C-alpha positions in Angstrom: 50.6 143.2 50.3 48.1 142.9 47.5 45.1 140.7 47.4 43.6 139.5 44.2 40.0 138.7 43.7 39.1 136.1 41.2 35.7 136.0 39.7 34.3 132.6 38.8 32.4 132.8 35.7 29.9 130.0 34.7 30.5 128.2 31.6 28.1 128.9 28.8 24.8 127.0 29.1 25.1 126.6 33.0 24.0 130.0 34.2 20.6 129.0 35.6 21.1 125.3 36.3 22.0 125.8 40.0 18.8 127.8 40.6 16.7 125.2 38.8 18.3 122.4 40.9 17.6 124.3 44.1 14.0 124.8 43.2 13.5 121.1 42.3 15.2 120.1 45.6 12.9 122.5 47.6 9.8 121.1 45.9 10.9 117.5 46.8 11.6 118.5 50.4 8.2 120.3 50.7 6.5 117.2 49.2 8.1 114.9 51.8 7.4 117.3 54.6 3.7 117.7 53.8 3.5 113.9 53.3 4.9 113.3 56.7 2.5 115.9 58.3 -0.5 114.2 56.6 0.7 110.7 57.8 0.9 112.1 61.4 -2.5 113.6 61.0 -4.1 110.4 59.8 -2.2 108.3 62.4 -3.6 110.6 65.2 -7.1 110.1 63.7 -6.5 106.4 63.8 -5.5 106.4 67.4 -8.5 108.5 68.4 -10.8 106.2 66.4 -9.4 103.1 68.2 -9.9 104.8 71.6 -13.4 105.8 70.6 -14.2 102.1 69.8 -12.7 101.0 73.1 -14.8 103.5 75.1 -17.9 102.4 73.2 -17.2 98.8 74.0 -16.5 99.6 77.7 -19.8 101.5 77.9 -21.6 98.5 76.5 -19.9 96.1 79.0 -21.1 98.2 82.0 -24.7 98.1 80.7 -25.4 101.4 79.2 -28.1 101.6 76.5 -27.3 101.9 72.8 -27.7 105.6 72.6 -25.4 106.3 75.5 -22.8 103.9 73.9 -23.0 105.8 70.6 -22.7 109.2 72.4 -19.7 107.9 74.4 -18.0 106.8 71.2 -18.7 110.1 69.4 -17.5 112.1 72.4 -14.2 110.4 72.4 -13.7 111.1 68.7 -14.1 114.9 69.1 -10.4 115.5 68.7 -10.5 114.1 65.1 -14.0 115.4 64.2 -13.2 118.8 62.7 -14.9 122.1 63.8 -18.0 122.3 66.0 -21.2 123.0 64.0 -23.7 123.0 66.9 -24.5 124.5 69.5 -22.1 127.1 68.1 -21.0 127.1 64.5 -17.3 127.6 64.7 -17.0 127.7 60.9 -19.3 130.7 60.5 -17.5 132.9 63.1 -16.6 136.4 62.1 -13.7 138.5 63.0 -15.6 140.5 65.6 -16.5 137.2 67.4 -12.8 136.1 67.6 -12.7 134.3 70.9 -15.7 132.2 70.0 -14.6 131.3 66.4 -11.1 129.9 67.3 -9.9 126.6 68.7 -9.9 128.2 72.2 -13.6 129.2 71.7 -14.4 125.7 70.6 -12.8 124.3 73.7 -14.8 126.7 75.8 -18.1 125.6 74.2 -17.2 122.0 74.5 -16.6 122.3 78.2 -20.1 123.6 78.5 -21.9 121.3 76.1 -20.3 117.8 76.8 -21.9 117.2 80.1 -25.3 118.2 78.7 -24.6 116.0 75.7 -24.0 112.9 77.9 -27.0 113.7 80.0 -29.1 113.8 76.8 -30.1 117.4 77.3 -28.2 118.8 74.3 -27.0 117.6 70.9 -23.6 118.2 69.5 -22.6 118.4 65.8 -19.2 118.3 64.3 -17.9 118.8 60.8 -17.0 115.1 60.3 -19.9 113.5 62.0 -22.5 114.1 59.4 -22.2 114.8 55.7 -24.7 117.6 56.0 -22.4 119.4 58.5 -19.4 119.1 56.3 -18.1 122.5 55.0 -16.0 121.0 52.2 -18.1 119.9 49.3 -15.3 117.5 48.1 -15.8 115.2 51.1 -18.9 113.5 52.5 -17.3 112.5 55.8 -19.4 110.8 58.3 -18.8 109.0 61.6 -20.5 105.9 62.9 -20.3 103.9 66.1 -21.7 100.4 66.1 -21.8 97.8 68.9 -22.8 94.2 69.1 -22.8 91.5 71.8 -22.4 87.8 71.7 -22.7 86.3 75.2 -20.4 88.1 77.5 -18.3 89.6 74.7 -19.0 93.1 73.4 -17.6 94.4 70.1 -17.6 98.0 69.1 -16.5 99.6 65.9 -16.0 103.3 65.2 -15.5 104.5 61.6 -14.8 107.8 59.9 -16.0 107.3 56.3 -14.2 109.4 53.6 -11.9 111.1 56.1 -10.3 114.0 54.2 -6.6 114.2 53.2 -6.1 117.9 53.7 -2.4 118.2 52.6 -1.3 120.2 49.6 -0.2 118.0 46.6 -2.1 115.0 47.9 -2.5 113.7 44.4 1.0 112.4 44.6 0.0 110.0 47.4 -3.7 109.1 46.8 -6.0 109.4 43.8 -9.3 109.8 45.5 -8.4 112.1 48.4 -10.5 110.1 50.8 -9.8 107.5 53.4 -11.8 105.3 55.7 -10.4 105.1 59.3 -11.8 102.3 61.4 -11.2 101.2 64.9 -12.5 98.0 66.6 -12.5 96.9 70.2 -13.7 93.7 71.9 -14.2 93.4 75.6 -15.7 90.8 77.9 -18.1 91.4 80.7 -16.3 90.2 83.8 -18.5 91.8 86.4 -20.4 88.5 86.9 -17.2 86.9 88.4 -16.9 89.7 90.9 -20.6 90.0 91.8 -21.3 86.4 92.6 
């Protein structure tokens, strides 16, 4: 029994078209993938900012002073605030200080510093809280927490100004590369009804 092998030869002018089509398809798929990752990143930052505003409004309703309200709002936004800059500069870590320059090291220092921060014994600085702490010169990201009261209603807003789009090929989605993320929360003080 004999088997014959047939060789398919491309027609003239079509030798590289399949390769080019595959490269174009891969670029489109990568663009979509990176776009979805960036949308998830910004959506997570929006949820964190909303929660930060809620916690600031809650702190205001229970009677904390303005500085504690701001610290509470900033504390709840740490997950979207970039790298820690003070008390330990996670961005300047070297290879020989590995455990303290990684995300695990940042978590370790946050566990130590957050209690002192809320008790006003220590300050914290993060990459996206203050433009002077930002490592990327293309962004002047800052974070603000504001609160206001009207009668028994307290309103808090938390805003990341110029939040960075960090995905590759971001020019296909936005022209400026910056985004403002704002969260608002409004709560009523109901303690008067329970303490009468």
